[in-house]
NUBA-190017 format. One record per residue: residue in one letter; x, y, z of N, C-alpha, C, CB in turn. Coordinates in Angstrom, 2 decimals. Each point is the difference from the previous one (the first is absolute). Glycine has a CB too. Example, Ala and Ser with C-alpha at 12.3 -4.5 7.8 and 13.67 -1.06 7.14 Angstrom:
<nodes>
> a;13.19;-5.69;7.80;-0.89;1.19;0.00;0.90;1.20;0.00;-1.89;-1.17;1.25
> s;1.54;2.22;-1.97;0.82;1.19;0.06;-0.77;1.09;0.73;1.18;-0.63;-2.15
</nodes>
This chain:
<nodes>
> m;-4.64;22.08;105.79;0.13;-0.94;-1.09;1.30;0.17;-0.75;-2.46;-0.03;-0.19
> t;3.05;1.20;0.30;1.27;0.21;-0.67;1.11;-0.37;0.97;-0.96;1.84;-1.46
> s;2.06;-2.31;0.90;1.12;-0.37;0.86;0.86;1.22;0.29;-0.01;-2.33;-0.95
> q;0.68;2.28;2.11;0.87;1.10;0.38;1.45;-0.40;-0.21;-1.69;0.82;1.67
> v;2.50;0.15;-2.02;1.43;-0.21;-0.17;0.70;0.70;1.15;-0.19;-0.18;-2.54
> l;1.08;-0.55;3.23;0.77;0.63;1.07;1.14;0.77;-0.64;-0.61;-1.83;1.67
> f;0.70;3.09;-1.30;1.02;0.87;-0.61;0.56;0.90;1.09;-1.17;-0.05;-2.27
> n;2.49;0.01;2.40;0.67;0.86;0.97;0.67;1.13;-0.77;0.38;-1.93;1.63
> p;-0.97;3.13;-1.61;0.55;1.08;-0.79;1.38;0.47;0.46;-2.33;0.69;-0.43
> l;2.62;-0.82;1.73;1.32;0.44;0.50;1.11;-0.88;-0.56;-1.08;0.85;2.10
> t;0.86;-2.15;-2.12;0.99;-0.91;-0.57;0.18;0.28;-1.48;-0.60;-1.75;1.70
> y;-0.49;1.98;-2.38;0.03;0.29;-1.44;0.79;1.29;-0.27;-2.23;-1.17;-0.29
> i;1.97;2.22;1.10;0.72;1.27;-0.17;1.49;-0.20;0.25;-2.05;1.28;0.70
> d;2.39;-2.04;0.36;1.42;-0.27;0.29;0.67;-0.70;-1.17;-0.53;-0.16;2.44
> r;-0.12;-0.83;-3.01;0.60;-0.75;-1.11;0.19;0.90;-1.22;-1.07;-2.12;0.85
> l;0.08;2.99;-1.10;0.13;0.88;-1.15;1.12;1.03;0.21;-2.44;-0.31;-0.48
> t;2.51;0.86;1.68;1.05;1.01;0.25;1.37;-0.65;-0.04;-1.58;1.34;1.40
> h;1.72;-2.59;-0.93;1.28;-0.72;-0.11;0.32;-0.33;-1.45;-0.34;-0.96;2.30
> g;-0.67;0.88;-3.12;0.20;-0.30;-1.41;0.25;1.23;-0.86;-1.44;-1.96;0.33
> g;1.40;3.16;0.27;0.32;1.18;-0.76;-1.13;1.01;-0.16;1.60;-1.41;-1.15
> f;-2.77;1.09;1.63;-1.10;0.96;-0.06;0.22;1.10;1.04;-1.59;-1.80;-0.82
> t;1.08;2.98;0.51;0.03;1.04;1.02;-1.11;-0.33;1.02;0.90;1.77;-1.65
> p;-0.81;-1.24;2.88;-1.07;-0.28;0.97;-1.38;0.44;-0.50;1.69;0.25;1.83
> e;-1.74;0.87;-2.56;-1.28;0.46;-0.53;-0.55;-0.97;-1.04;0.70;2.36;0.43
> q;0.17;-2.85;-1.31;-0.43;-0.96;-1.01;-0.45;-1.30;0.65;1.60;1.02;-1.65
> a;-0.85;-1.48;2.63;-0.33;-1.25;0.68;-1.34;0.14;0.73;2.45;-0.54;0.26
> r;-2.67;1.68;0.41;-1.25;0.23;0.73;-1.18;0.06;-0.98;1.26;1.25;1.81
> a;-1.09;-0.54;-2.93;-1.07;0.11;-1.00;-0.34;-1.37;-0.57;0.75;2.33;-0.56
> s;0.28;-3.12;0.28;-0.22;-1.34;-0.54;-0.72;-0.88;1.03;2.05;0.23;-1.45
> a;-1.66;-0.15;2.72;-0.63;-0.80;1.06;-1.47;0.40;0.16;2.23;-0.22;1.18
> e;-2.51;1.53;-1.22;-1.38;0.45;0.14;-0.86;-0.49;-1.17;0.82;2.02;1.26
> a;-0.26;-1.95;-2.46;-0.74;-0.46;-1.17;-0.27;-1.50;0.07;1.03;1.83;-1.36
> l;-0.02;-2.60;1.77;-0.15;-1.45;0.09;-0.99;-0.38;1.11;2.34;-0.29;-0.86
> e;-2.23;0.98;2.01;-0.92;-0.27;1.10;-1.44;0.32;-0.40;1.84;0.48;1.65
> s;-2.02;0.62;-2.36;-1.33;0.37;-0.48;-0.55;-1.05;-0.95;0.60;2.42;0.25
> a;0.25;-2.92;-1.13;-0.44;-1.03;-0.95;-0.39;-1.28;0.73;1.50;0.99;-1.76
> f;-0.76;-1.34;2.82;-0.32;-1.21;0.75;-1.29;0.14;0.81;2.43;-0.48;0.12
> t;-2.71;1.67;0.36;-1.17;0.18;0.87;-1.29;0.27;-0.76;1.55;0.85;1.73
> e;-1.45;-0.46;-2.99;-1.23;0.22;-0.77;-0.68;-1.33;-0.26;0.99;2.05;-1.07
> s;-2.29;-2.04;1.19;-0.77;-1.22;-0.21;-0.19;-0.24;-1.49;-1.18;0.32;2.20
> v;1.30;-1.56;-2.56;-0.24;-0.42;-1.37;-1.11;-1.04;0.05;2.41;0.47;-0.74
> a;-3.38;-0.34;-0.10;-1.12;-0.93;0.01;0.44;-1.33;-0.60;-1.65;1.91;-0.19
> t;1.32;-2.97;0.90;0.27;-1.34;-0.49;-1.24;-0.52;-0.71;1.68;-0.43;1.86
> k;-1.57;-0.73;-2.49;-1.16;-0.62;-0.64;-1.07;-0.29;1.04;1.47;-1.01;-1.77
> a;-1.05;0.61;2.96;-0.97;-0.26;1.08;-0.71;1.28;0.41;1.42;-1.91;0.81
> d;-0.66;3.03;-0.77;-0.63;1.29;0.33;-1.06;0.36;-1.04;2.13;0.76;1.12
> v;-1.78;-0.94;-2.39;-0.93;0.33;-1.09;-1.23;-0.92;0.06;1.92;0.78;-1.43
> a;-1.70;-2.07;1.71;-1.12;-0.94;0.10;-0.92;0.39;1.15;1.43;-1.84;-0.97
> e;-0.85;2.21;2.11;-0.81;0.41;1.15;-0.79;1.27;-0.32;1.67;-1.04;1.55
> l;-1.01;1.97;-2.24;-0.69;1.24;-0.38;-1.16;-0.30;-0.95;2.15;1.28;0.28
> r;-1.95;-2.20;-1.21;-1.07;-0.37;-0.92;-1.17;-0.62;0.75;1.69;-0.36;-1.82
> r;-1.38;-0.50;2.81;-1.07;-0.59;0.81;-0.76;1.09;0.75;1.33;-2.13;0.25
> d;-0.59;3.07;0.31;-0.63;1.11;0.74;-0.91;0.81;-0.93;1.98;0.10;1.56
> v;-1.48;0.22;-2.74;-0.79;0.77;-0.97;-1.23;-0.80;-0.42;2.09;1.17;-0.83
> s;-1.92;-2.46;0.63;-1.14;-0.85;-0.38;-1.04;-0.02;1.12;1.52;-1.41;-1.44
> d;-1.06;1.31;2.68;-0.94;0.01;1.14;-0.76;1.32;0.06;1.52;-1.55;1.28
> v;-0.81;2.65;-1.47;-0.65;1.33;0.03;-1.01;0.10;-1.14;2.07;1.04;1.03
> e;-1.68;-1.52;-2.21;-0.90;0.04;-1.15;-1.27;-0.81;0.26;1.99;0.29;-1.51
> t;-1.82;-1.47;2.11;-1.15;-0.85;0.32;-0.93;0.70;0.98;1.39;-2.04;-0.41
> r;-0.80;2.65;1.47;-0.81;0.70;0.98;-0.72;1.19;-0.63;1.58;-0.72;1.81
> l;-0.88;1.46;-2.67;-0.62;1.16;-0.66;-1.15;-0.43;-0.90;2.19;1.20;0.08
> r;-1.99;-2.27;-0.83;-1.08;-0.49;-0.87;-1.22;-0.40;0.84;1.70;-0.80;-1.69
> s;-1.45;0.14;2.82;-1.08;-0.40;0.88;-0.73;1.22;0.56;1.27;-2.09;0.59
> e;-0.51;3.08;-0.13;-0.61;1.21;0.54;-0.78;0.76;-1.07;1.84;0.15;1.68
> i;-1.29;-0.10;-2.89;-0.69;0.68;-1.10;-1.31;-0.72;-0.32;2.21;0.78;-0.95
> s;-2.16;-2.10;0.93;-1.20;-0.79;-0.28;-1.06;0.23;1.08;1.40;-1.74;-1.18
> e;-0.98;1.72;2.45;-0.95;0.25;1.09;-0.58;1.40;-0.09;1.26;-1.59;1.45
> t;-0.41;2.57;-1.76;-0.46;1.38;-0.11;-0.98;0.15;-1.15;2.18;0.80;0.96
> e;-1.89;-1.45;-2.09;-0.93;0.06;-1.13;-1.34;-0.59;0.38;1.92;-0.16;-1.60
> g;-1.90;-0.96;2.33;-1.25;-0.62;0.44;-0.80;0.92;0.89;1.09;-2.22;-0.16
> r;-0.40;2.86;1.12;-0.70;0.93;0.90;-0.56;1.19;-0.78;1.51;-0.70;1.89
> l;-0.73;1.21;-2.84;-0.47;1.14;-0.80;-1.22;-0.37;-0.84;2.34;0.89;-0.06
> k;-2.31;-2.09;-0.54;-1.15;-0.44;-0.80;-1.24;-0.12;0.87;1.54;-1.23;-1.57
> l;-1.38;0.68;2.79;-1.13;-0.12;0.91;-0.52;1.37;0.40;0.93;-2.18;0.84
> q;-0.01;3.09;-0.52;-0.42;1.35;0.38;-0.70;0.69;-1.16;1.91;0.13;1.61
> m;-1.39;-0.33;-2.83;-0.64;0.61;-1.16;-1.39;-0.58;-0.22;2.25;0.39;-1.04
> s;-2.40;-1.71;1.22;-1.32;-0.62;-0.15;-0.97;0.54;1.04;1.07;-2.08;-0.91
> e;-0.58;2.19;2.16;-0.86;0.54;1.05;-0.35;1.46;-0.29;1.04;-1.58;1.67
> g;-0.08;2.34;-2.14;-0.25;1.40;-0.35;-0.97;0.12;-1.14;2.27;0.57;0.79
> e;-2.12;-1.44;-1.79;-0.92;0.02;-1.13;-1.41;-0.36;0.44;1.88;-0.61;-1.54
> a;-2.00;-0.37;2.43;-1.33;-0.40;0.50;-0.64;1.16;0.78;0.75;-2.42;0.12
> r;0.05;3.10;0.73;-0.53;1.15;0.74;-0.43;1.11;-0.97;1.49;-0.58;1.96
> l;-0.68;0.82;-2.99;-0.33;1.03;-0.97;-1.29;-0.33;-0.74;2.44;0.51;-0.25
> r;-2.60;-1.76;-0.16;-1.22;-0.42;-0.69;-1.22;0.17;0.91;1.34;-1.64;-1.39
> l;-1.15;1.29;2.67;-1.09;0.17;0.97;-0.34;1.48;0.18;0.71;-2.11;1.17
> d;0.31;2.95;-1.08;-0.23;1.44;0.13;-0.71;0.57;-1.23;2.05;0.16;1.44
> i;-1.66;-0.63;-2.62;-0.65;0.47;-1.23;-1.46;-0.44;-0.03;2.21;-0.10;-1.23
> a;-2.45;-1.16;1.61;-1.38;-0.50;0.01;-0.83;0.79;1.00;0.79;-2.30;-0.65
> q;-0.22;2.58;1.82;-0.71;0.78;1.02;-0.30;1.40;-0.52;1.12;-1.33;1.82
> s;-0.14;1.93;-2.50;-0.20;1.35;-0.56;-1.10;0.00;-1.04;2.40;0.53;0.42
> k;-2.41;-1.54;-1.29;-1.07;-0.11;-1.01;-1.35;-0.12;0.69;1.59;-1.10;-1.62
> h;-1.65;0.28;2.64;-1.25;-0.19;0.74;-0.46;1.32;0.62;0.63;-2.40;0.48
> d;0.29;3.12;0.13;-0.32;1.29;0.63;-0.50;1.01;-1.04;1.73;-0.44;1.78
> i;-1.07;0.47;-2.95;-0.40;0.94;-1.05;-1.39;-0.35;-0.52;2.42;0.33;-0.64
> l;-2.68;-1.62;0.44;-1.34;-0.41;-0.48;-1.07;0.34;1.03;1.05;-1.85;-1.33
> r;-0.77;1.63;2.62;-0.97;0.37;1.05;-0.25;1.50;-0.01;0.76;-1.96;1.41
> w;0.30;2.74;-1.54;-0.15;1.46;-0.03;-0.83;0.43;-1.21;2.21;0.26;1.19
> a;-1.88;-0.83;-2.37;-0.72;0.35;-1.23;-1.47;-0.39;0.11;2.13;-0.29;-1.34
> f;-2.42;-0.90;1.87;-1.38;-0.44;0.16;-0.74;0.92;0.97;0.70;-2.38;-0.47
> g;-0.05;2.70;1.58;-0.62;0.92;0.97;-0.24;1.36;-0.60;1.11;-1.23;1.85
> f;-0.15;1.73;-2.60;-0.16;1.31;-0.65;-1.17;-0.02;-0.98;2.46;0.43;0.26
> n;-2.56;-1.52;-1.03;-1.11;-0.12;-0.96;-1.35;-0.06;0.71;1.53;-1.20;-1.59
> l;-1.59;0.50;2.73;-1.25;-0.05;0.77;-0.39;1.40;0.49;0.53;-2.36;0.71
> v;0.46;3.09;-0.21;-0.28;1.36;0.46;-0.43;0.86;-1.17;1.67;-0.25;1.87
> l;-1.01;0.12;-2.99;-0.35;0.78;-1.18;-1.41;-0.33;-0.47;2.42;0.07;-0.66
> i;-2.78;-1.36;0.63;-1.36;-0.41;-0.41;-1.02;0.55;1.00;0.90;-2.11;-1.09
> g;-0.56;2.03;2.38;-0.89;0.55;1.02;-0.20;1.49;-0.19;0.75;-1.76;1.59
> a;0.34;2.46;-1.92;-0.10;1.44;-0.22;-0.86;0.30;-1.22;2.25;0.32;1.04
> i;-2.12;-1.11;-2.08;-0.81;0.20;-1.21;-1.48;-0.23;0.32;1.93;-0.72;-1.46
> f;-2.24;-0.35;2.20;-1.40;-0.24;0.39;-0.53;1.13;0.85;0.40;-2.46;-0.09
> a;0.40;2.98;0.98;-0.43;1.11;0.87;-0.28;1.23;-0.84;1.33;-0.92;1.91
> i;-0.47;1.19;-2.89;-0.21;1.17;-0.86;-1.25;-0.19;-0.84;2.47;0.43;-0.07
> v;-2.69;-1.62;-0.48;-1.16;-0.28;-0.81;-1.27;0.14;0.85;1.37;-1.55;-1.47
> k;-1.35;1.02;2.68;-1.18;0.09;0.89;-0.24;1.44;0.41;0.43;-2.32;0.84
> f;0.61;3.05;-0.58;-0.13;1.38;0.40;-0.52;0.85;-1.16;1.85;-0.31;1.66
> a;-1.44;-0.04;-2.89;-0.40;0.75;-1.19;-1.48;-0.21;-0.29;2.34;-0.20;-0.93
> h;-2.94;-0.89;1.31;-1.41;-0.24;-0.29;-0.82;0.65;1.00;0.50;-2.10;-1.05
</nodes>
């Protein structure tokens, strides 16, 4: 998206040295200029494309977050239902055990009373 500039560093160095620069100065100047030409600069179109890309990523992330939240809520509901069922089953088991224990205890009391007479 960025335009390129054609630059011949050898011609540039020759012109500078003919103009009074030392070869080292001319070479340093050519390297600096070539570096400046080759570095990418973002254009308005580059920035607009980047904004579109960021917007697309943001949209996808929001969608994925929403889907993940939905799955988590469903899993939590299922987990809560299983937990409630487990608690109800535990209560039922405890009541059965307590009732059975009381029956055995009453039976033992009757046996002791009958044996005592």
